[in-house]
C-alpha positions as CSV (number, residue, x, y, z in Angstrom):
1,X,-3.3,8.6,-23.6
2,X,-6.8,7.4,-22.6
3,X,-7.4,7.7,-19.1
4,X,-10.1,6.3,-16.4
5,X,-10.7,8.3,-13.3
6,X,-12.2,6.1,-10.2
7,X,-13.7,7.9,-7.0
8,X,-13.7,6.1,-3.8
9,X,-15.8,7.7,-1.0
10,X,-17.4,6.7,2.3
11,X,-17.3,7.6,5.6
12,X,-14.3,8.0,8.0
13,X,-13.1,4.3,8.8
14,X,-15.1,2.7,6.3
15,X,-12.0,1.1,4.8
16,X,-11.7,3.1,1.4
17,X,-8.0,3.4,1.8
18,X,-7.9,-0.8,2.2
19,X,-10.3,-1.1,-1.2
20,X,-8.0,1.2,-2.9
21,X,-4.8,-0.5,-1.8
22,X,-6.3,-3.9,-2.6
23,X,-7.4,-3.0,-6.0
24,X,-3.7,-1.7,-6.4
25,X,-2.6,-4.7,-5.5
26,X,-4.0,-6.3,-8.7
27,X,-2.9,-3.5,-11.0
28,X,0.5,-3.1,-12.7
29,X,2.4,-0.6,-10.7
30,X,3.0,1.7,-13.8
31,X,-0.4,2.2,-14.9
32,X,-2.5,4.1,-11.8
33,X,-1.9,6.8,-9.4
34,X,-3.9,7.4,-6.2
35,X,-4.7,10.8,-5.1
36,X,-6.0,11.0,-1.5
37,X,-8.5,13.9,-0.6
38,X,-6.7,14.1,2.8
39,X,-3.6,15.8,1.1
40,X,-5.8,18.3,-0.2
41,X,-6.7,19.9,3.3
42,X,-6.3,23.6,3.5
43,X,-3.0,24.9,5.2
44,X,-3.3,26.4,8.3
45,X,0.2,27.6,8.8
46,X,-1.2,31.3,9.0
47,X,-3.1,30.3,12.2
48,X,-2.4,29.3,16.0
49,X,-2.1,25.4,16.8
50,X,-5.4,26.2,19.0
51,X,-7.2,28.0,16.1
52,X,-6.2,24.9,13.8
53,X,-7.7,22.7,15.8
54,X,-11.2,24.0,16.3
55,X,-11.5,23.8,12.4
56,X,-14.2,21.3,11.1
57,X,-12.2,19.1,9.4
58,X,-15.2,16.8,8.1
59,X,-16.9,19.9,6.5
60,X,-16.6,20.3,2.6
61,X,-14.8,23.6,3.2
62,X,-11.9,22.1,5.0
63,X,-10.4,20.8,1.7
64,X,-8.6,22.6,-1.2
65,X,-11.1,21.2,-3.8
66,X,-10.1,23.5,-6.2
67,X,-6.4,22.4,-6.0
68,X,-7.8,19.0,-6.3
69,X,-9.7,19.6,-9.5
70,X,-6.8,21.3,-10.9
71,X,-4.4,18.3,-10.2
72,X,-6.9,15.9,-11.8
73,X,-7.5,17.7,-14.9
74,X,-3.8,18.0,-15.1
75,X,-3.1,14.2,-15.1
76,X,-6.0,13.8,-17.6
77,X,-4.0,16.3,-19.8
78,X,-0.9,14.4,-19.2
79,X,0.8,17.1,-17.0
80,X,2.9,15.9,-13.5
81,X,1.5,17.4,-10.4
82,X,2.9,18.3,-7.2
83,X,0.7,16.7,-4.5
84,X,0.7,18.3,-1.2
85,X,1.9,16.4,1.9
86,X,-0.2,17.4,4.9
87,X,0.4,16.8,8.7
88,X,-2.7,15.7,10.8
89,X,-0.2,16.7,14.1
90,X,0.5,20.1,13.2
91,X,-2.7,20.7,11.2
92,X,-0.2,22.1,8.4
93,X,1.2,21.3,5.0
94,X,4.6,20.4,5.1
95,X,7.1,22.1,2.8
96,X,7.7,19.3,0.4
97,X,5.4,17.7,-2.1
98,X,5.3,14.4,-3.9
99,X,5.8,14.8,-7.7
100,X,3.3,12.4,-9.3
101,X,3.1,11.5,-13.0
102,X,0.2,11.0,-15.7
103,X,-0.8,7.4,-15.9
104,X,-3.8,5.4,-17.5
105,X,-5.9,4.5,-14.0
106,X,-6.3,7.4,-11.4
107,X,-7.9,6.6,-8.2
108,X,-9.3,9.7,-5.9
109,X,-10.2,8.6,-2.6
110,X,-11.6,10.5,0.7
111,X,-14.6,11.3,2.4
112,X,-16.1,13.9,0.3
113,X,-15.1,13.1,-3.2
114,X,-18.8,12.3,-4.4
115,X,-20.0,15.9,-2.7
116,X,-18.4,18.2,-5.0
117,X,-20.3,18.2,-8.4
118,X,-17.2,19.0,-10.5
119,X,-15.4,16.1,-9.0
120,X,-18.2,13.9,-9.7
121,X,-18.1,15.4,-13.4
122,X,-14.5,14.3,-13.7
123,X,-15.1,10.5,-12.4
124,X,-15.7,7.5,-14.6
125,X,-16.6,5.3,-11.9
126,X,-18.2,6.3,-8.5
127,X,-17.5,4.1,-5.7
128,X,-19.2,4.3,-2.0
129,X,-17.8,2.2,1.0
130,X,-20.5,1.7,3.5
131,X,-19.5,0.2,6.6
132,X,-21.5,0.0,10.1
133,X,-20.9,3.3,12.1
134,X,-19.9,1.6,15.4
135,X,-17.1,-0.3,13.4
136,X,-15.7,3.2,11.6
137,X,-15.8,4.7,15.0
138,X,-13.6,1.9,16.4
139,X,-11.2,2.1,13.5
140,X,-11.1,5.9,13.5
141,X,-10.3,5.6,17.4
142,X,-7.4,3.6,16.9
143,X,-6.2,5.2,14.1
144,X,-6.3,8.5,15.7
145,X,-4.7,7.3,18.8
146,X,-1.6,5.4,16.9
147,X,-1.4,7.7,13.7
148,X,-2.0,11.0,14.5
149,X,-1.0,11.8,18.2
150,X,-4.8,12.0,19.6
151,X,-5.8,11.0,23.0
152,X,-8.8,9.0,23.6
153,X,-11.1,12.0,25.0
154,X,-10.4,14.2,22.2
155,X,-11.5,11.4,19.6
156,X,-14.7,10.7,21.1
157,X,-15.5,14.4,21.5
158,X,-14.8,15.0,17.8
159,X,-16.6,12.1,16.8
160,X,-19.6,12.9,18.7
161,X,-19.5,16.7,17.9
162,X,-18.0,16.8,14.6
163,X,-17.7,13.9,12.6
164,X,-20.8,11.9,13.4
165,X,-23.4,15.0,12.3
166,X,-20.9,15.9,9.5
167,X,-21.3,12.4,8.0
168,X,-24.8,12.1,8.3
169,X,-25.3,15.9,6.9
170,X,-22.5,15.5,4.0
171,X,-20.9,12.0,3.4
172,X,-23.8,9.7,3.3
173,X,-26.2,11.5,1.3
174,X,-23.3,11.0,-1.3
175,X,-23.9,7.6,-1.5
176,X,-26.9,7.9,-4.0
177,X,-24.2,8.9,-7.1
178,X,-22.1,5.8,-6.6
179,X,-22.0,3.6,-9.5
180,X,-21.1,0.6,-7.0
181,X,-21.7,0.5,-3.3
182,X,-19.1,-1.7,-1.5
183,X,-20.4,-3.2,2.2
184,X,-18.2,-3.4,4.9
185,X,-14.9,-2.1,3.3
186,X,-11.9,-4.1,2.2
187,X,-13.6,-7.4,3.8
188,X,-15.6,-7.6,1.0
189,X,-13.8,-9.6,-1.4
190,X,-16.2,-10.4,-3.9
191,X,-16.9,-6.5,-4.4
192,X,-13.1,-5.8,-4.9
193,X,-12.9,-8.6,-7.2
194,X,-15.8,-7.2,-9.4
195,X,-14.5,-3.8,-9.4
196,X,-10.9,-5.0,-10.1
197,X,-12.1,-7.1,-13.0
198,X,-13.7,-4.1,-14.6
199,X,-10.6,-1.9,-14.2
200,X,-8.6,-4.5,-15.9
201,X,-11.3,-5.1,-18.6
202,X,-11.0,-1.1,-19.4
203,X,-7.5,-1.2,-18.9
204,X,-7.1,-3.9,-21.5
205,X,-8.7,-1.8,-24.1
206,X,-6.8,1.5,-23.6
């Protein structure tokens, strides 16, 4: 089975997930799978909750890229995988996993997808979603308050002391690897249509 692997990177709150969702909405459901780097945070269950909260989750070392790479390769080889389910409330992996079967198109999405050369080597198309820093912070604030049980002070402190410096050090530099840069995330209908058309044309030839 011939396959196409697309990496979608960009800062926290940039609109990566929205871009991926809008692309996916225009593709046959049985032709693609989505792997989110957030699922591959290292398990912190061996640590206390307080120690887990101190981990820098925006640093490349927070991710289990070895497992992610193993899973990408398995799907490319036509093998099903068990994707971890990560809890952003307890900072641990849940005991269950999601069974994912191989398909023609694989979309790998996350802030640091393009940071690891081993992952880049597995990607056919590399995309960077580029959104203004203020907009990204507002989106992250809303998300962390609603979905991750944080309070305003926690979010602001984490953003100023960790998220922003890590973005500047590790995320922003990966823009240079991108084949396609999508300004303003999911609101950029033109860029999404171009990406989708490209994927469809490749899919037609598989």
